[in-house]
matplotlib code that plots the C-alpha trace (Angstrom):
import matplotlib.pyplot as plt

x = [39.9, 38.1, 41.4, 42.6, 39.5, 40.2, 43.7, 42.2, 39.9, 42.8, 44.8, 41.9, 42.6, 45.9, 43.8, 42.6, 46.2, 46.4, 44.0, 46.8, 48.4, 46.6, 48.8, 51.8, 50.0, 49.6, 53.4, 54.0, 51.7, 53.7, 57.0, 55.6, 56.2, 60.0, 59.9, 58.3, 61.0, 63.6, 61.8, 61.6, 65.4, 66.0, 63.8, 65.8, 69.0, 67.8, 66.9, 70.3, 71.9, 69.7, 70.9, 74.7, 75.0, 74.2, 77.8, 79.3, 77.5, 79.8, 82.9, 81.6, 80.9, 84.4, 86.0, 84.0, 84.9, 88.6, 88.3, 86.7, 89.7, 91.9, 90.7, 91.4, 93.4, 95.6, 96.4, 97.3, 99.5, 101.2, 102.1, 103.5, 105.6, 107.1, 108.0, 109.4, 111.6, 113.0, 113.6, 115.5, 117.6, 118.4, 119.6, 121.1, 124.6, 123.6, 121.0, 123.7, 125.7, 122.9, 121.4, 117.7, 116.7, 115.9, 115.1, 113.1, 111.6, 108.2, 106.9, 108.8, 110.6, 111.5, 112.9, 111.6, 113.0, 112.2, 112.2, 110.2, 106.7, 106.0, 105.3, 104.9, 104.0, 106.6, 109.5, 108.0, 107.4, 103.6, 104.2, 106.1, 103.3, 100.8, 102.7, 103.2, 99.4, 98.9, 101.4, 100.8, 97.0, 96.2, 93.8, 91.6, 90.9, 89.3, 88.1, 85.1, 85.5, 84.5, 87.1, 89.8, 89.0, 89.5, 92.6, 94.2, 93.3, 94.8, 98.1, 98.3, 97.5, 99.0, 101.8, 103.1, 99.8, 98.4, 94.8, 92.5, 88.8, 86.5, 84.3, 87.3, 89.3, 89.9, 90.9, 93.6, 94.8, 95.4, 97.2, 99.6, 100.2, 101.0, 103.2, 105.2, 105.5, 106.9, 109.5, 110.5, 110.9, 112.8, 115.3, 115.8, 116.4, 119.1, 120.8, 119.9, 119.5, 116.5, 114.7, 113.0, 109.6, 109.6, 110.0, 106.3, 105.6, 107.8]
y = [54.2, 52.5, 51.5, 55.1, 56.1, 53.4, 54.7, 58.1, 56.6, 54.8, 58.0, 59.8, 58.3, 60.3, 63.4, 61.7, 61.4, 65.3, 65.2, 63.8, 67.3, 68.1, 65.5, 67.8, 70.5, 68.2, 67.7, 71.4, 71.8, 69.2, 71.0, 74.2, 73.1, 73.1, 76.9, 76.9, 74.8, 77.2, 80.1, 78.5, 77.9, 81.6, 82.6, 80.4, 81.9, 85.4, 84.4, 83.1, 86.3, 88.4, 86.3, 86.8, 90.5, 89.2, 87.8, 91.3, 92.4, 90.4, 92.0, 95.5, 94.5, 93.2, 96.3, 98.6, 96.3, 96.8, 100.6, 100.6, 98.9, 102.0, 104.8, 108.5, 108.1, 105.4, 107.7, 110.6, 108.5, 106.8, 110.3, 111.5, 108.3, 108.9, 112.5, 111.5, 108.9, 111.5, 113.9, 111.3, 110.1, 113.7, 114.5, 111.1, 112.3, 115.0, 112.7, 110.1, 112.8, 113.4, 116.5, 115.7, 119.3, 119.2, 121.9, 120.1, 123.3, 123.3, 126.5, 129.8, 129.2, 125.6, 124.1, 120.8, 118.3, 114.7, 113.5, 116.3, 114.9, 116.4, 120.0, 122.9, 122.2, 124.7, 123.0, 119.6, 116.5, 117.3, 120.6, 119.0, 116.6, 119.4, 121.5, 118.5, 118.1, 121.8, 122.5, 119.2, 119.7, 116.7, 118.7, 119.2, 115.4, 115.4, 119.0, 120.9, 124.2, 126.2, 124.3, 125.0, 128.7, 128.4, 126.4, 129.1, 131.7, 129.6, 129.1, 132.9, 133.9, 131.0, 129.5, 127.3, 125.6, 122.5, 122.1, 119.7, 119.0, 117.8, 116.1, 114.1, 113.6, 109.8, 110.5, 113.0, 110.8, 108.0, 110.2, 111.6, 108.4, 106.3, 109.0, 109.5, 105.8, 105.4, 108.1, 106.4, 103.0, 104.4, 106.2, 103.1, 100.9, 103.4, 103.3, 106.9, 107.8, 110.0, 111.4, 108.9, 110.5, 108.9, 105.4, 105.1, 105.2, 102.1]
z = [17.7, 20.6, 22.2, 22.5, 24.4, 27.0, 27.5, 28.3, 30.9, 32.6, 32.9, 34.7, 38.1, 38.3, 39.1, 42.3, 43.5, 43.8, 46.7, 48.9, 49.2, 52.5, 54.1, 53.5, 55.4, 58.4, 58.5, 58.5, 61.5, 63.4, 62.7, 64.4, 68.0, 67.3, 67.2, 70.6, 72.1, 70.7, 72.2, 75.6, 75.6, 74.8, 77.7, 80.1, 78.9, 79.7, 83.2, 84.0, 82.7, 85.1, 88.1, 87.4, 88.6, 92.2, 92.3, 92.4, 95.6, 98.0, 96.4, 97.2, 100.8, 101.3, 99.9, 102.2, 105.2, 104.4, 104.3, 107.8, 109.4, 109.0, 111.3, 111.2, 114.4, 112.8, 109.8, 112.1, 114.4, 111.4, 110.0, 113.4, 113.7, 110.3, 111.1, 114.5, 112.8, 110.5, 113.4, 115.4, 112.5, 111.6, 115.1, 115.9, 116.7, 119.2, 120.8, 121.5, 123.1, 125.6, 123.9, 123.3, 122.3, 118.6, 116.1, 113.3, 111.7, 113.3, 114.9, 114.9, 118.2, 117.0, 120.2, 121.5, 124.1, 123.1, 126.7, 128.3, 129.0, 132.4, 133.6, 131.2, 127.5, 126.4, 124.6, 125.4, 123.3, 123.6, 122.0, 119.1, 118.4, 118.6, 116.0, 113.7, 113.7, 113.2, 110.4, 108.5, 108.5, 110.7, 112.9, 109.8, 109.8, 113.2, 114.0, 112.7, 110.8, 113.9, 116.0, 113.4, 113.8, 117.6, 117.1, 114.9, 117.4, 120.2, 118.3, 117.8, 121.4, 123.3, 121.2, 124.0, 124.7, 123.0, 121.7, 123.5, 122.8, 125.6, 123.0, 121.7, 124.8, 124.3, 120.7, 121.7, 124.6, 122.1, 119.7, 122.3, 124.2, 121.1, 119.6, 122.8, 123.3, 119.8, 120.5, 123.8, 122.2, 119.2, 121.5, 123.6, 120.5, 119.4, 122.7, 123.6, 127.3, 128.2, 131.3, 133.5, 133.0, 129.5, 131.0, 131.7, 127.9, 127.2]

ax = plt.figure().add_subplot(projection="3d")
ax.plot(x, y, z, "-o")
ax.set_aspect("equal")
plt.show()
């Protein structure tokens, strides 16, 4: 019976081994900083995402710069050139015969000389350009509503005149000169003879 009691005493030290559990808690505390590292990485990713929209700004600036290169005058002159090309091609046979008086369908009287650029505006190339701008709505691109009212009244009262604006004198000069110059060069390219007054626009 005495030997059994000794065995019980020897087994008692096993209880002391349970006190080593706090060591496990220390290891858990050391693992905690890993979560902080992950959080820091997530923050750095968000910062890089915020910086990326700045790349789109230069694209918008480039697009606006391209739009500014095409002026209102360029649009008007391009339209007039297209109309003049159609008129010349549509009357090519008579033009080569020396008859430069065309009837393209603009204005009620509808009679314009492609080489008449001096003297009265009546039946002139200036008048044709004026009526192209009037009937095709090109004046609305450069005139104010009040000026459009005056333009309509002028066309009604003085149908053989052309509209000019003192505030936009250079603008109108550019439109008429480049349009007439285009007609002169096109007629020459097609071998059509015209009045010498048109030579100064070549």
